[in-house]
C-alpha positions as CSV (number, residue, x, y, z in Angstrom):
1,M,6.9,-38.2,-1.8
2,I,9.9,-37.3,-4.0
3,C,7.5,-35.9,-6.5
4,Q,5.8,-33.7,-3.8
5,R,9.2,-32.3,-2.6
6,A,10.2,-31.6,-6.2
7,T,6.9,-29.8,-6.8
8,R,7.3,-27.8,-3.6
9,L,10.9,-26.8,-4.5
10,L,9.7,-25.7,-8.0
11,W,6.9,-23.7,-6.4
12,L,9.3,-21.9,-3.9
13,R,11.6,-21.1,-6.8
14,A,8.7,-19.7,-8.7
15,L,7.6,-17.7,-5.7
16,T,11.1,-16.3,-5.2
17,A,11.2,-15.3,-8.9
18,L,7.9,-13.6,-8.5
19,L,9.1,-11.8,-5.4
20,L,12.1,-10.4,-7.2
21,A,9.9,-9.4,-10.1
22,F,7.6,-7.5,-7.8
23,L,10.5,-5.8,-6.0
24,T,12.0,-4.6,-9.3
25,A,8.6,-3.4,-10.7
26,G,7.8,0.3,-10.1
27,T,4.7,1.3,-8.3
28,A,3.5,4.4,-6.6
29,V,4.7,5.0,-3.1
30,P,1.8,4.5,-0.6
31,T,0.3,7.7,0.7
32,A,-0.1,8.7,4.3
33,A,-2.5,6.6,6.3
34,A,-6.0,7.8,7.1
35,D,-4.9,8.8,10.6
36,D,-2.5,11.3,9.1
37,K,0.6,9.4,10.0
38,R,3.4,8.3,7.7
39,P,2.9,4.9,5.9
40,P,4.7,1.9,7.3
41,G,8.4,1.6,6.5
42,S,11.6,3.6,7.2
43,A,10.9,7.3,6.9
44,E,10.9,8.6,3.3
45,G,13.1,11.7,3.1
46,M,16.2,13.1,1.5
47,D,19.1,10.6,1.1
48,L,22.0,12.9,2.0
49,S,24.5,10.4,0.7
50,R,23.3,11.2,-2.9
51,Q,24.5,14.8,-2.4
52,Y,27.5,14.4,-0.1
53,D,30.3,11.8,-0.3
54,N,30.2,11.8,3.5
55,P,26.6,12.6,4.6
56,L,27.8,13.0,8.2
57,L,29.5,16.2,7.1
58,S,26.3,17.6,5.5
59,P,24.7,20.7,7.1
60,P,21.7,18.9,8.5
61,L,23.8,16.4,10.5
62,R,26.4,18.9,11.7
63,P,24.8,19.2,15.2
64,V,25.1,15.5,15.6
65,L,28.7,15.5,14.7
66,E,29.3,18.4,17.2
67,L,27.6,16.3,19.8
68,R,29.9,13.4,19.1
69,V,32.9,15.7,19.5
70,A,31.6,17.0,22.8
71,V,30.9,13.5,24.2
72,G,34.3,12.4,23.1
73,H,35.9,15.3,24.8
74,I,34.1,14.7,28.1
75,L,34.5,10.9,28.3
76,P,37.7,9.6,30.0
77,K,40.4,8.4,27.7
78,A,39.5,4.7,28.0
79,D,35.9,5.4,26.9
80,K,36.4,8.0,24.2
81,E,35.8,5.6,21.4
82,L,32.2,5.2,22.6
83,A,31.5,8.7,21.1
84,W,32.4,7.4,17.7
85,D,30.9,3.9,17.9
86,P,28.9,3.3,14.6
87,R,26.4,1.2,16.5
88,R,25.3,4.4,18.2
89,N,23.0,6.5,16.0
90,G,22.7,10.2,16.1
91,A,19.7,12.3,15.2
92,V,18.7,16.0,15.2
93,E,15.5,18.0,15.0
94,Y,15.2,21.6,14.1
95,F,12.7,24.0,15.6
96,N,11.3,27.4,14.4
97,P,11.8,29.9,17.3
98,L,8.8,31.9,16.1
99,R,6.6,28.9,17.1
100,L,8.1,28.6,20.6
101,T,7.3,30.6,23.7
102,D,10.0,32.4,25.6
103,R,9.7,29.8,28.3
104,Q,10.3,27.0,25.9
105,I,13.3,28.7,24.4
106,E,14.6,29.4,27.9
107,Q,14.2,25.7,28.9
108,L,15.8,24.4,25.7
109,L,18.8,26.6,25.8
110,G,19.2,26.5,29.6
111,E,19.3,22.8,30.2
112,T,22.2,20.5,30.1
113,T,22.8,17.2,28.4
114,S,21.8,13.9,29.9
115,L,25.2,12.1,29.9
116,S,26.5,9.4,32.1
117,F,30.0,8.3,33.1
118,T,30.0,5.5,30.5
119,G,28.7,7.7,27.8
120,S,25.3,5.9,27.5
121,Q,23.0,8.6,26.1
122,A,23.5,12.3,25.4
123,W,21.5,15.1,24.0
124,R,22.4,18.7,23.3
125,T,20.7,21.9,22.3
126,S,22.5,24.3,20.0
127,T,21.6,27.1,17.5
128,V,22.2,26.8,13.8
129,E,22.3,29.6,11.1
130,V,19.2,29.7,8.9
131,D,21.5,30.1,5.9
132,R,23.1,26.7,6.6
133,M,19.7,25.0,6.4
134,D,18.2,27.1,3.6
135,G,18.3,24.3,1.0
136,F,16.7,21.7,3.3
137,L,13.7,23.6,4.7
138,E,10.3,24.3,3.0
139,R,10.4,27.7,1.2
140,A,7.4,29.0,3.2
141,V,9.3,28.4,6.4
142,V,12.5,30.2,5.1
143,E,10.4,33.1,3.9
144,E,8.7,33.5,7.3
145,L,12.1,33.4,9.1
146,R,13.5,36.0,6.7
147,K,10.5,38.2,7.2
148,H,11.0,38.3,10.9
149,H,14.8,38.6,10.6
150,V,15.4,35.3,12.4
151,E,18.9,34.2,11.7
152,R,19.2,31.1,13.8
153,L,17.2,28.0,14.4
154,I,17.2,25.8,17.5
155,A,18.5,22.3,17.1
156,V,18.2,19.4,19.5
157,S,20.6,16.6,18.7
158,A,20.8,13.2,20.5
159,L,23.2,10.2,20.6
160,N,21.6,6.9,21.7
161,N,22.7,3.8,23.4
162,P,22.2,0.7,21.1
163,R,20.2,-1.1,23.8
164,R,18.0,1.9,24.9
165,L,15.9,4.6,23.4
166,H,16.6,5.5,19.8
167,A,18.0,9.0,19.3
168,E,14.8,10.1,17.6
169,Q,12.8,9.0,20.7
170,M,15.1,10.9,23.0
171,I,14.4,14.1,21.1
172,Q,10.7,13.5,21.3
173,R,10.9,13.0,25.0
174,V,12.5,16.5,25.3
175,R,9.9,17.9,22.9
176,K,6.9,16.5,24.8
177,R,8.2,17.4,28.2
178,L,8.4,21.1,27.1
179,H,5.1,20.9,25.2
180,I,6.7,22.0,21.9
181,P,3.9,21.9,19.2
182,D,4.2,20.1,15.9
183,D,4.1,23.4,13.9
184,A,7.4,24.3,15.5
185,R,9.1,21.2,14.0
186,I,10.6,22.1,10.6
187,Y,13.2,19.4,9.8
188,G,14.4,16.1,11.2
189,A,17.6,14.2,10.2
190,S,19.3,11.0,11.3
191,E,22.6,9.3,10.5
192,R,20.6,6.2,9.7
193,Q,17.3,6.3,7.9
194,Q,14.6,6.6,10.6
195,C,13.4,3.1,11.3
196,A,9.9,1.8,10.7
197,A,9.4,0.2,14.1
198,R,10.1,3.2,16.4
199,C,11.0,6.4,14.6
200,A,9.4,7.0,11.3
201,L,5.9,7.5,12.8
202,L,7.4,10.1,15.2
203,Y,7.3,12.7,12.4
204,P,4.2,14.3,10.8
205,P,3.7,13.3,7.2
206,D,4.4,16.8,5.8
207,M,7.6,17.4,7.9
208,P,10.7,17.2,5.7
209,T,13.3,14.7,6.8
210,G,16.8,13.5,5.7
211,F,19.1,10.6,6.5
212,G,22.8,9.8,6.1
213,R,22.6,6.2,5.0
214,A,19.7,3.9,4.0
215,Y,18.5,1.6,6.8
216,G,15.7,-0.9,7.0
217,L,13.0,-1.4,4.5
218,T,11.6,1.5,2.6
219,V,7.9,2.5,2.6
220,W,7.6,1.0,-0.9
221,E,9.3,-2.3,0.0
222,T,7.2,-2.6,3.1
223,A,4.0,-2.1,1.1
224,R,5.2,-4.5,-1.6
225,M,6.0,-7.1,1.0
226,E,2.4,-7.1,2.2
227,Q,1.1,-7.4,-1.3
228,L,3.5,-10.4,-1.9
229,V,2.4,-12.0,1.3
230,A,-1.2,-11.7,0.3
231,R,-0.6,-13.1,-3.2
232,A,1.6,-16.0,-1.9
233,R,-1.1,-17.0,0.6
234,K,-3.7,-16.9,-2.1
235,D,-1.6,-19.0,-4.5
236,A,-0.9,-21.6,-1.7
237,A,-4.5,-21.7,-0.5
238,V,-5.1,-24.9,-2.5
239,S,-2.4,-26.7,-0.5
240,G,-3.9,-25.8,2.9
241,P,-3.2,-23.4,5.8
242,K,0.3,-24.9,6.5
243,A,1.3,-24.2,3.0
244,Q,0.1,-20.7,3.3
245,D,2.1,-20.1,6.4
246,R,5.2,-21.5,4.7
247,A,4.7,-19.3,1.7
248,E,4.3,-16.2,3.9
249,R,7.5,-17.1,5.9
250,H,9.4,-17.5,2.7
251,V,8.3,-14.1,1.4
252,R,9.2,-12.4,4.7
253,S,12.5,-14.2,5.0
254,Q,13.5,-12.8,1.6
255,L,12.7,-9.3,2.6
256,E,14.4,-9.8,6.0
257,E,17.5,-10.9,4.3
258,L,17.5,-7.9,2.1
259,E,17.1,-5.7,5.2
260,R,20.0,-7.5,7.0
261,T,22.3,-7.1,4.1
262,R,21.4,-3.4,3.7
263,N,21.9,-2.6,7.4
264,A,25.2,-4.4,7.5
265,S,26.4,-2.4,4.5
266,T,25.2,0.8,6.1
267,R,27.1,0.1,9.3
268,E,30.3,-0.5,7.3
269,K,29.8,2.8,5.4
270,L,29.0,4.7,8.6
271,Q,32.2,3.4,10.2
272,L,34.2,4.9,7.3
273,D,32.1,8.1,7.4
274,L,32.7,8.5,11.1
275,E,36.5,7.9,10.8
276,E,36.7,10.7,8.1
277,A,34.3,13.0,10.1
278,R,36.4,12.5,13.2
279,K,39.5,13.7,11.4
280,V,37.7,16.6,9.8
281,S,36.2,17.7,13.1
282,K,39.6,18.2,14.7
283,S,39.9,21.4,12.6
284,W,36.9,23.0,14.3
285,E,36.8,21.0,17.6
286,R,38.1,24.0,19.6
287,Q,35.3,26.1,18.1
288,V,32.7,23.7,19.3
289,L,34.1,23.3,22.8
290,S,34.6,27.1,23.3
291,H,31.4,28.1,21.7
292,S,29.3,30.5,23.8
293,L,25.6,30.2,22.9
294,F,24.6,33.6,24.3
295,A,27.8,35.6,23.8
296,S,26.1,37.9,21.3
297,A,23.4,38.9,23.7
298,E,25.8,41.1,25.8
299,P,28.2,43.8,24.7
300,A,31.8,42.7,24.5
301,C,32.7,45.1,27.3
302,P,30.9,44.8,30.7
303,R,28.6,47.8,31.5
304,P,29.5,49.8,34.6
305,S,27.3,49.2,37.6
306,A,27.0,50.0,41.3
307,L,29.1,47.1,42.4
308,G,32.2,45.6,40.8
309,Q,30.5,42.3,40.2
310,H,27.1,43.4,39.0
311,L,25.9,43.2,35.4
312,S,22.9,44.9,33.9
313,V,20.1,43.1,32.2
314,P,20.5,43.3,28.4
315,G,18.0,46.0,27.2
316,G,16.9,46.9,30.7
317,D,17.8,48.7,33.9
318,A,17.6,45.8,36.4
319,K,20.8,44.4,37.9
320,S,21.7,40.9,38.9
321,P,24.4,41.1,41.5
322,A,26.1,37.8,41.9
323,L,29.5,36.4,42.8
324,V,29.5,34.4,39.6
325,L,29.2,37.4,37.4
326,A,32.7,38.8,36.6
327,A,32.4,42.3,35.2
328,A,35.9,43.4,34.6
329,D,37.1,46.5,36.4
330,V,39.5,47.4,33.6
331,E,39.6,49.6,30.6
332,C,37.9,48.1,27.5
333,D,37.7,49.3,23.9
334,E,34.3,48.0,22.8
335,D,35.0,48.9,19.1
336,K,38.0,46.7,19.1
337,A,36.3,44.0,21.1
338,T,33.4,43.7,18.6
339,S,35.1,44.6,15.3
340,G,35.6,41.0,14.3
341,D,38.8,41.8,12.6
342,A,40.4,38.7,11.4
343,D,44.0,39.7,12.3
344,S,43.0,40.6,15.8
345,T,41.2,37.3,16.2
346,A,44.1,35.4,14.9
347,S,46.4,37.3,17.3
348,A,44.2,36.5,20.2
349,D,44.2,32.8,19.3
350,A,47.9,32.9,19.0
351,S,48.5,34.6,22.3
352,G,46.1,32.4,24.2
353,T,44.3,35.4,25.8
354,D,41.0,33.9,25.0
355,D,41.8,31.0,27.2
356,A,42.7,33.4,30.0
357,I,39.4,35.2,29.7
358,G,37.1,32.2,29.1
359,A,38.5,29.2,30.9
360,T,37.3,29.2,34.5
361,G,36.2,26.2,36.4
362,L,32.7,27.5,37.2
363,G,32.1,29.2,33.9
364,A,33.3,26.1,31.9
365,T,30.8,23.9,33.7
366,L,27.7,26.2,33.7
367,T,27.8,28.0,30.3
368,N,27.9,25.2,27.8
369,P,24.3,24.3,27.1
370,G,24.1,20.7,26.0
371,L,27.6,19.7,27.0
372,G,28.1,17.1,29.7
373,N,29.8,17.9,33.0
374,G,31.2,14.6,34.0
375,G,28.5,13.8,36.5
376,I,28.6,16.8,38.8
377,D,25.7,16.8,41.2
378,F,24.8,20.5,41.1
379,S,22.3,20.1,43.9
380,T,25.3,19.7,46.3
381,M,27.1,22.9,45.2
382,K,28.3,24.9,48.2
383,L,30.5,27.9,48.6
384,S,33.8,26.6,50.2
385,Y,36.4,29.2,49.4
386,L,36.5,33.0,49.3
387,A,39.3,35.5,48.9
388,D,39.6,39.3,48.5
389,P,43.1,40.4,47.4
390,G,42.3,43.8,48.7
391,D,43.2,45.6,45.5
392,G,39.7,46.4,44.5
393,S,39.7,43.8,41.7
394,G,36.9,41.7,43.2
395,L,36.5,38.3,44.8
396,Q,37.9,34.9,44.1
397,Y,35.6,32.1,45.1
398,S,35.2,28.4,44.6
399,F,32.3,26.0,45.0
400,N,32.6,22.4,46.0
401,A,30.2,19.7,44.7
402,D,29.9,16.0,44.6
403,L,30.4,13.7,41.6
404,N,27.3,11.5,41.3
405,P,26.6,10.8,37.6
406,L,24.0,8.1,38.1
407,R,21.8,9.8,40.7
408,G,22.9,13.4,41.0
409,D,21.2,16.4,39.5
410,V,23.5,17.2,36.5
411,R,21.3,20.0,35.1
412,Q,23.3,23.2,34.5
413,S,20.2,25.2,35.5
414,T,20.4,23.6,38.9
415,G,24.1,24.7,39.1
416,V,23.2,28.3,38.1
417,A,20.4,28.4,40.7
418,A,22.7,27.1,43.4
419,A,25.4,29.6,42.6
420,T,22.9,32.4,42.4
421,Q,21.4,31.5,45.7
422,S,24.8,31.4,47.5
423,S,25.7,34.7,45.9
424,D,22.4,36.5,46.9
425,A,22.6,35.2,50.4
426,F,26.2,36.3,50.8
427,F,25.3,39.9,49.9
428,V,22.2,39.8,52.1
429,W,24.3,38.6,55.1
430,L,26.6,41.5,54.4
431,A,24.0,44.2,54.0
432,L,21.8,43.4,57.0
433,N,22.7,43.5,60.6
434,P,23.1,40.0,62.1
435,Q,20.6,40.6,64.8
436,H,17.9,40.3,62.2
437,F,19.0,36.8,61.0
438,W,16.2,34.8,62.5
439,V,12.8,33.4,61.5
440,N,10.1,32.1,63.8
441,L,7.1,29.9,63.1
442,S,4.9,29.8,66.2
443,P,1.1,29.9,66.0
444,D,0.7,32.6,68.7
445,E,3.2,35.0,67.0
446,P,1.8,35.8,63.5
447,D,3.4,39.3,63.7
448,R,6.9,37.9,64.5
449,I,7.6,35.6,61.6
450,V,10.7,37.2,60.1
451,D,12.5,40.6,60.1
452,G,10.9,42.9,57.6
453,Q,14.0,43.3,55.5
454,L,15.1,39.7,55.6
455,G,11.6,38.6,54.7
456,R,11.9,40.3,51.3
457,T,14.9,38.2,50.3
458,D,15.5,34.7,49.0
459,A,17.6,34.0,52.1
460,G,14.7,34.8,54.3
461,R,12.4,32.6,52.3
462,V,14.9,29.7,52.6
463,L,15.1,30.0,56.3
464,L,11.3,30.1,56.7
465,E,10.7,27.2,54.4
466,A,13.4,25.1,56.2
467,D,11.6,25.9,59.5
468,L,8.3,24.6,58.0
469,Q,10.1,21.5,56.5
470,M,11.6,20.7,59.9
471,K,8.1,20.3,61.3
472,K,7.2,17.9,58.4
473,T,10.4,16.0,59.0
474,V,9.5,15.5,62.7
475,A,6.1,14.3,61.6
476,K,7.6,11.8,59.3
477,L,10.0,10.5,62.0
478,T,7.2,10.1,64.5
479,H,4.5,8.6,62.3
480,P,3.1,5.7,64.3
481,H,3.1,3.4,61.4
482,T,6.9,3.4,61.1
483,T,9.2,1.4,63.3
484,L,10.7,4.5,64.8
485,G,7.4,6.2,65.3
486,K,5.9,3.2,67.0
487,R,8.8,3.1,69.5
488,Y,8.3,6.8,70.1
489,W,4.6,6.7,70.7
490,D,4.8,3.5,72.8
491,G,7.1,5.4,75.1
492,I,5.2,8.7,75.3
493,R,3.4,9.5,78.6
494,G,0.4,11.8,79.0
495,D,-2.1,13.0,76.5
496,C,-0.1,15.7,74.8
497,V,3.5,16.5,73.8
498,S,4.7,20.0,73.1
499,S,8.2,21.1,72.2
500,R,10.2,23.7,70.4
501,N,12.9,22.7,67.9
502,W,15.0,25.4,66.2
503,I,18.0,25.3,63.9
504,V,21.2,27.0,64.7
505,P,24.8,26.9,63.3
506,A,27.1,24.4,64.9
507,P,30.7,25.5,65.2
508,A,32.2,25.8,61.6
509,S,35.7,24.6,60.9
510,V,37.6,27.2,58.8
511,Y,41.1,27.9,57.8
512,Q,42.3,31.5,57.1
513,D,45.4,32.2,55.1
514,G,45.7,35.9,55.0
515,D,42.9,37.2,52.8
516,K,41.8,33.6,51.9
517,L,39.1,31.6,53.7
518,Y,38.7,27.9,53.3
519,I,35.4,26.6,54.8
520,L,36.2,23.0,55.8
521,D,32.9,22.1,57.5
522,A,29.9,24.0,58.5
523,P,27.3,21.7,60.2
524,L,23.9,22.8,61.5
525,D,22.5,21.9,64.9
526,V,19.0,21.5,66.2
527,K,18.1,22.7,69.7
528,M,15.1,21.3,71.5
529,E,13.2,22.1,74.6
530,T,9.7,21.4,76.0
531,E,7.5,24.5,75.5
532,Y,3.8,25.2,75.8
533,V,2.0,27.9,73.9
534,V,-0.6,30.0,75.7
535,A,-3.4,31.0,73.3
536,S,-4.1,34.7,73.2
537,G,-5.2,37.3,70.7
538,D,-5.1,36.2,67.1
539,S,-4.3,32.6,68.2
540,A,-7.2,32.1,70.6
541,D,-8.7,29.5,68.4
542,T,-5.4,27.7,67.9
543,P,-5.3,24.3,69.7
544,T,-2.8,24.2,72.5
545,C,-1.3,21.6,74.8
546,P,-1.9,21.8,78.5
547,K,1.2,21.7,80.7
548,Q,2.1,18.2,82.0
549,D,3.6,17.3,85.4
550,Q,7.4,17.6,85.6
551,A,8.1,13.9,85.6
552,T,6.1,13.4,82.4
553,E,7.8,16.3,80.7
554,D,11.2,15.1,81.6
555,H,10.4,11.6,80.3
556,N,9.0,12.8,77.0
557,E,11.8,15.2,76.5
558,H,14.4,12.5,77.0
559,L,12.5,10.4,74.5
560,D,12.6,13.2,72.0
561,R,16.3,13.8,72.5
562,T,17.3,10.2,72.2
563,L,15.0,9.0,69.4
564,I,14.0,11.9,67.3
565,L,16.6,14.7,67.6
566,P,19.6,12.8,66.3
567,R,17.7,11.7,63.2
568,L,16.3,15.2,62.7
569,R,19.8,16.7,63.0
570,K,21.1,14.2,60.4
571,A,18.3,15.1,58.0
572,I,19.0,18.8,58.2
573,N,22.7,18.2,57.5
574,T,22.3,15.7,54.6
575,A,18.7,15.5,53.2
576,P,18.1,17.1,49.8
577,E,15.1,19.1,51.1
578,Y,17.5,21.1,53.3
579,A,20.2,21.8,50.6
580,A,19.1,25.4,50.2
581,L,19.4,26.0,53.9
582,R,22.9,24.5,54.0
583,R,23.8,26.6,51.1
584,V,22.8,29.9,52.6
585,H,24.4,28.9,55.9
586,L,27.7,28.5,54.2
587,A,27.2,32.0,52.7
588,R,26.5,33.2,56.2
589,V,29.9,31.8,57.4
590,A,31.7,33.4,54.5
591,A,29.9,36.7,55.1
592,E,30.8,36.7,58.8
593,W,34.5,36.2,57.9
594,Y,34.3,38.9,55.3
595,R,32.7,41.3,57.9
596,E,35.7,40.7,60.2
597,L,38.2,41.1,57.3
598,S,36.6,44.4,56.3
599,T,37.3,45.8,59.8
600,T,41.1,45.2,59.4
601,K,41.7,46.1,55.7
602,D,40.0,47.6,52.7
603,T,37.8,45.1,50.9
604,T,35.8,45.3,47.7
605,Y,32.5,45.2,49.4
606,G,33.4,46.7,52.8
607,E,30.9,49.6,52.2
608,L,28.1,47.2,51.8
609,V,28.5,45.8,55.4
610,D,25.4,46.8,57.6
611,S,24.3,49.2,54.9
612,G,20.8,47.8,55.0
613,D,20.6,48.1,51.2
614,I,19.0,44.9,49.8
615,T,17.6,46.5,46.7
616,D,19.3,44.1,44.3
617,W,18.5,41.0,46.4
618,R,14.7,41.4,46.9
619,I,12.5,38.6,45.8
620,T,10.7,39.6,42.6
621,G,8.0,36.9,42.7
622,D,4.7,36.6,44.6
623,W,6.0,34.9,47.7
624,K,5.4,36.5,51.1
625,P,6.5,35.4,54.5
626,R,2.8,35.1,55.5
627,D,2.4,32.4,52.8
628,T,4.8,30.1,54.7
629,F,3.3,31.0,58.1
630,D,-0.2,30.1,56.8
631,K,1.1,26.7,55.6
632,Y,2.6,26.2,59.0
633,V,-0.7,27.1,60.8
634,E,-2.6,24.7,58.6
635,S,-0.1,21.9,59.4
636,Y,-0.2,22.8,63.1
637,T,-3.9,22.8,63.4
638,K,-4.8,19.9,61.1
639,G,-1.7,17.8,61.7
640,E,0.6,16.0,59.3
641,Y,-1.2,12.7,60.0
642,K,-4.2,11.4,61.8
643,V,-3.9,8.0,63.4
644,T,-6.0,6.4,66.1
645,D,-4.1,3.5,67.4
646,R,-3.7,4.0,71.2
647,T,-6.6,2.7,73.3
648,T,-7.3,2.4,77.0
649,R,-10.0,0.8,79.0
650,G,-12.0,4.0,78.8
651,G,-12.0,4.0,75.1
652,T,-9.8,5.7,72.4
653,T,-7.1,8.1,73.5
654,Y,-5.7,10.7,71.2
655,V,-2.1,11.7,71.8
656,R,-1.4,15.1,70.3
657,R,2.0,16.4,69.3
658,Y,2.7,20.1,68.7
659,V,6.0,21.4,67.3
660,Y,7.1,25.0,67.3
661,G,10.2,26.1,65.4
662,G,12.6,28.6,64.2
663,V,16.0,29.2,62.6
664,D,18.5,31.4,64.3
665,F,21.6,32.6,62.3
666,T,22.2,35.7,64.5
667,S,25.6,34.2,65.5
668,V,28.0,31.9,63.8
669,P,30.5,30.1,66.0
670,V,33.8,29.3,64.3
671,R,36.6,26.9,65.1
672,K,39.8,28.0,63.3
673,V,42.0,25.1,62.2
674,S,45.7,25.4,62.9
675,D,48.3,25.5,60.2
676,S,49.6,22.1,61.1
677,A,46.2,20.5,61.2
678,F,45.2,22.0,57.9
679,A,48.4,20.8,56.2
680,A,47.9,17.3,57.6
681,D,44.3,16.9,56.8
682,F,43.5,19.3,54.0
683,G,46.8,19.9,52.4
684,T,45.6,19.3,48.8
685,I,42.8,21.8,49.0
686,P,44.8,25.0,48.1
687,A,46.1,23.5,44.9
688,S,42.7,22.2,44.0
689,V,41.2,25.6,44.6
690,D,43.9,27.3,42.5
691,R,43.2,24.9,39.7
692,S,39.5,25.4,39.9
693,L,39.9,29.1,39.1
694,R,40.7,28.0,35.5
695,T,39.2,24.5,35.2
696,P,37.1,22.1,37.2
697,S,39.3,20.3,39.6
698,V,38.7,16.9,41.2
699,T,40.4,16.0,44.5
700,G,40.2,13.8,47.4
701,P,39.2,10.1,47.9
702,D,35.5,11.1,47.8
703,N,35.9,12.5,44.2
704,T,34.5,15.9,44.9
705,V,35.0,18.6,42.3
706,W,35.9,22.3,42.8
707,L,34.4,24.9,40.5
708,G,35.9,28.4,40.9
709,A,36.5,31.7,39.3
710,P,39.1,34.4,39.6
711,T,38.5,38.1,40.4
712,P,36.8,40.1,37.6
713,R,40.1,41.8,36.8
714,Q,41.8,38.4,36.5
715,A,39.0,37.1,34.4
716,A,39.4,40.0,32.0
717,T,43.2,40.2,31.9
718,G,44.2,36.6,32.4
719,I,45.5,34.6,35.3
720,E,48.5,32.3,35.4
721,P,47.9,29.0,33.6
722,A,46.6,26.4,36.0
723,E,48.0,22.9,36.5
724,K,46.3,20.1,34.6
725,P,43.1,19.1,36.4
726,V,43.3,16.1,38.7
727,S,41.6,13.1,37.2
728,A,39.3,10.9,39.2
729,G,39.2,7.7,37.3
730,S,36.6,8.1,34.6
731,W,36.0,11.8,35.1
732,A,37.8,14.5,33.2
733,I,36.6,17.8,31.7
734,R,38.1,20.9,30.3
735,L,35.9,23.3,28.4
736,L,36.6,26.8,27.3
737,P,33.5,29.0,27.2
738,I,33.3,32.7,27.9
739,L,32.2,33.3,31.4
740,I,30.7,36.7,31.6
741,A,27.9,37.1,29.1
742,P,26.5,33.6,28.9
743,L,26.4,33.1,32.7
744,A,25.0,36.5,33.2
745,L,22.1,35.7,31.0
746,L,21.5,32.4,32.6
747,L,21.3,34.0,36.0
748,L,19.3,37.0,34.8
749,R,16.5,34.9,33.4
750,R,15.0,34.6,36.9
751,R,15.3,38.3,37.5
752,R,13.0,39.3,34.6
753,R,9.7,38.2,33.2
754,L,9.9,37.6,29.5
755,T,6.7,38.9,27.9
756,T,7.3,39.8,24.2
757,L,9.3,38.5,21.3
758,S,11.7,41.3,21.4
759,S,12.1,41.6,25.2
760,S,13.7,38.2,25.8
761,P,17.5,38.1,25.6
762,L,17.3,34.3,25.2
763,R,15.0,34.7,22.3
764,R,17.2,37.4,20.8
765,A,20.2,35.2,21.1
766,A,18.4,32.1,19.8
767,M,17.2,34.0,16.7
768,G,20.4,35.8,16.1
769,W,18.9,39.2,16.7
770,P,21.5,41.8,17.7
771,P,21.6,42.8,21.4
772,R,19.8,46.0,22.4
773,R,21.8,49.1,23.1
774,K,21.1,51.6,25.8
């Protein structure tokens, strides 16, 4: 027995020596597999630590460092170290804009980061100068970019959570979701060498890659390990299967120990790299946080336009009127603004005027592609404050939104869409006469769906689609296979139920302080009455419900009012599918107040009231009111569900339910809150609104955030410094982007179809092409 143990020990020592000999011997690196994938092992690529003392400061990894800076800025003080945790790996991938469609560029540059309260995972899109990456790209790619005068690449960087997706996998999710082809991928880099298990195989074999520090086993070491395992098993074959397994485990344990030692060393080095990079980044942190991705796509001075807060499409004649576009009504020297003189730039930085122009609560939150927003649920954005100083300088306004980082819609594109929708509706409610603010879905009135003017606007579309959605909500509430639906149908009398539900504004609670309006609450109500349609004309083939006896009608109507109506009313005031309706309703309340204000004083948009001019707010897509009506007729005739559950002695009984609808915004009842009640219940709102003109402002026990903007003149000339934003526990944000040009472009994207390489302002900005001049 002793002899056998000694022999085994000698054999293991010999095997270890053989292992070391094999590892130190040079052999060719395995080529790509037959399926055109990289060979097993950590991705082979450029070891950036051989060229840079601190590889995290190298050009390829600069976007990752900027992402760490942004994440650290957004996280609350107690969590800021998470942005610099060496256990979190950062990666970046570069894309050739020439290989992307305009839509893909628009989506990449228009979306926000995915960033939670605790800083779990984040990704960001940015643009990088071709010159910076010249030495890392294939020459053919650089030559192609130069040939087409492309000056900027698109980079997607990601920062992972150690227990979730790797950063490289996060980037691939973005790429696949946007259907970005492999030939658009021109370089990939990671702080750690891309791991064998998850990441190396994500890259095509011919795609150049780089890494900051070595991590895992190389391709050569992985291949040698398999060779050593095969040889060890062969040598141990004479001793039987168990000896072969021991030999294999011994070989693999040696390589695993090598991998553990290397990875531990890499983490220590990255800790030092990150500490140094963090110090260095402070010198350009402000540049990252104030960087405006699309600033070059608009002239430095706003172009004149019909209305004080309209901007022109770059390179075109279309206008995008919106509250959130702040074109300054002040003199502007474009030569000075675009000269790029170092002295003037330094002077601006010293005086802080760039802060006054760029730092606005709404602009800061919507115009930083890739930067987190602290968990703002943009789907809940609603116009809650409006003011017109009366000096012709424009409007002040502020939106209110919920903070919901875990379940809310944090995409900036959603915020832009919400702000645009509110703005468009506000101007439509001003331009058209209130008597036209109704829509009607009734099967016997195909020619009375919506007013002709209103039906050409997004506000009209929202009202019609909300009317259709209301019918679907009623169907959902009354479905017989739900608890509520069963109660409802068990109580129904007769063979048919017919009613009309329509949405109207409930009294809105507002507070007026001179030329300022605070919208405190603006609920919607649902009216209901029993109604029967008489088929005639075009609707002769439409199924109808015969009139019931009065006792049956009263009973069924009472059942509707007690069981269905309260839940329907709640859905319309809270459900996500009615968010657009609530948004345009708030704009209607603001517009009604503005109408009254314009009768007592000069206002910026007083001439627009009842002008009938909706030119700038027409829908440019293919939607027509008849489209929604046809969907309603289909739902009405075919039903939302078909269930045969009620039976009588005479056989099966079908109980039919018909719902007619409408939305009526012709009048807006208002309840004005007294000074004392406002001070007692809403006393913190004015200060929050004032802060929101410069920076996002959190207030109240429910942690809602205000996002505002000053008048265009104030945006151009500066407003008084705001108080520090109120913090809500783990939420804090203060970014400094330029509002006018970037937000204009984000809003203008939906106004114009992008058809050619040179026509797209997003593509021109992404590639570094100069803006078009008229």
